[in-house]
C-alpha positions as CSV (number, residue, x, y, z in Angstrom):
1,M,60.2,68.7,78.6
2,R,62.9,70.0,76.3
3,A,61.9,73.6,76.9
4,V,62.1,73.1,80.6
5,R,65.5,71.5,80.3
6,Q,66.6,74.5,78.2
7,I,65.4,77.0,80.7
8,V,66.9,75.1,83.7
9,G,70.1,74.6,81.8
10,F,70.3,78.3,81.0
11,V,69.6,79.4,84.6
12,I,72.2,77.0,86.0
13,A,74.8,78.0,83.4
14,V,74.3,81.7,84.2
15,A,74.5,81.0,88.0
16,V,77.7,78.9,87.5
17,T,79.2,81.6,85.3
18,A,78.3,84.4,87.7
19,A,79.7,82.6,90.8
20,G,82.9,81.7,88.9
21,S,83.2,85.2,87.5
22,A,82.9,86.8,90.9
23,F,85.3,84.3,92.5
24,L,87.9,84.7,89.8
25,S,87.7,88.5,89.8
26,S,88.3,88.4,93.6
27,H,91.3,86.1,93.0
28,F,92.9,88.5,90.5
29,V,92.3,91.5,92.7
30,L,93.9,89.7,95.6
31,R,96.9,88.7,93.5
32,A,97.3,92.3,92.4
33,L,97.3,93.4,96.1
34,E,99.9,90.8,96.9
35,G,102.0,92.1,94.0
36,L,102.0,95.5,95.6
37,G,103.3,93.9,98.8
38,V,100.0,93.8,100.7
39,D,99.7,90.8,103.1
40,V,96.2,89.3,102.9
41,P,95.6,86.8,105.7
42,L,93.7,83.6,104.7
43,S,90.7,84.6,106.8
44,D,90.5,87.9,105.0
45,R,90.9,86.2,101.6
46,F,88.0,83.8,102.3
47,A,85.9,86.7,103.6
48,M,86.6,88.6,100.4
49,Y,85.7,85.7,98.2
50,G,82.4,85.2,100.0
51,H,81.6,88.9,100.0
52,D,82.4,89.3,96.3
53,V,80.5,86.2,95.2
54,L,77.4,87.4,97.1
55,G,77.8,91.0,96.0
56,M,79.1,90.7,92.4
57,A,77.2,87.6,91.4
58,P,73.9,89.4,90.6
59,I,75.7,91.8,88.3
60,A,77.7,89.0,86.7
61,A,74.5,87.0,86.3
62,A,72.9,89.9,84.4
63,L,76.0,90.2,82.2
64,A,76.2,86.5,81.5
65,G,72.5,86.2,81.0
66,V,72.4,88.8,78.3
67,A,75.6,87.5,76.7
68,F,74.4,83.9,76.7
69,L,71.0,84.9,75.2
70,I,73.0,86.0,72.1
71,A,75.8,83.4,72.1
72,F,73.8,80.2,72.8
73,P,71.3,80.5,69.9
74,V,74.3,81.3,67.6
75,A,76.0,78.2,68.9
76,A,72.9,76.1,68.4
77,L,72.7,77.2,64.8
78,V,76.3,76.2,64.2
79,I,75.8,72.9,66.1
80,R,72.9,72.0,63.8
81,F,75.4,71.6,61.0
82,L,78.2,70.2,63.2
83,P,76.4,68.1,65.9
84,M,79.6,66.3,66.9
85,L,81.0,69.6,68.2
86,R,78.0,70.3,70.5
87,T,79.8,70.5,73.8
88,L,82.8,72.4,72.4
89,G,80.4,74.7,70.6
90,Y,78.6,75.8,73.8
91,L,81.9,75.9,75.7
92,L,83.4,78.3,73.1
93,A,80.1,80.3,72.9
94,G,80.2,80.8,76.7
95,A,83.8,81.9,76.6
96,A,83.3,84.3,73.7
97,A,80.1,85.7,75.3
98,M,81.9,86.8,78.4
99,A,85.0,88.1,76.6
100,V,82.9,90.1,74.1
101,A,80.5,91.4,76.7
102,L,83.4,92.7,78.9
103,G,85.2,94.1,75.9
104,L,82.1,96.0,74.8
105,M,81.7,97.3,78.4
106,E,85.2,98.6,78.3
107,I,84.7,100.3,75.0
108,V,81.4,101.9,76.1
109,L,82.5,102.9,79.6
110,G,86.1,103.8,78.7
111,M,87.4,101.4,81.3
112,M,87.1,97.8,82.4
113,P,84.4,97.8,85.1
114,V,85.4,94.4,86.4
115,A,88.6,95.0,88.3
116,G,89.7,91.3,88.1
117,A,89.5,91.4,84.3
118,R,91.8,94.4,83.7
119,T,94.7,92.2,82.8
120,L,94.9,89.6,80.0
121,G,95.0,86.8,82.6
122,G,92.0,88.2,84.3
123,L,90.0,88.5,81.1
124,I,91.0,85.0,80.1
125,A,89.7,83.9,83.6
126,Q,86.4,85.6,83.0
127,A,86.2,83.8,79.6
128,A,86.9,80.6,81.4
129,A,84.0,81.2,83.7
130,G,81.8,81.7,80.6
131,A,83.3,78.5,79.1
132,L,82.3,76.6,82.3
133,G,78.8,78.0,82.0
134,G,78.6,76.9,78.3
135,Y,79.8,73.4,79.3
136,V,77.2,73.2,82.0
137,F,74.5,74.2,79.6
138,A,75.6,71.7,77.0
139,Q,75.5,68.9,79.6
140,I,72.2,69.8,81.1
141,T,70.4,70.2,77.8
142,R,71.9,67.3,75.9
143,R,69.4,64.6,74.8
144,R,69.6,61.6,77.0
145,G,70.4,58.2,75.6
146,R,72.1,59.5,72.4
147,A,75.8,60.0,71.9
148,E,77.0,63.3,70.5
149,G,77.9,63.1,66.8
150,R,75.3,60.5,66.1
151,P,72.3,61.4,63.9
152,G,69.6,63.0,66.1
153,G,71.9,63.4,69.1
154,G,73.1,66.7,70.5
155,A,71.5,70.0,69.9
């Protein structure tokens, strides 16, 4: 049952991160357009959010999935020694995973491929999407009936 919960938690964490990443990227692009004086009506804004979440989410899911496959086992190792920091550990692992993955893509490609992450605020927003995914993973995979920080609880 634990393995199923791990897999389900991972898939949901990736999906939450992908949707959040796509939505936040759209938001930062729209804010940049507004900064240039472009008027974006509310109906167009919602259409863009929907289009981007549906179109970008699969790519964002692949990125988050690969990043989380590295970050979450590292977090689990640290959490073994610091079980009271379980939720925070996965939250930070998710944030770091997205930030590092995007940073590596920028280095390899010579530019940031996610338009909404080309500013510091946008990159932080992408890390926040990863943090939310890490939090979701921590909550779904936690052992039931045991408080974090108590012996045997957590990881």
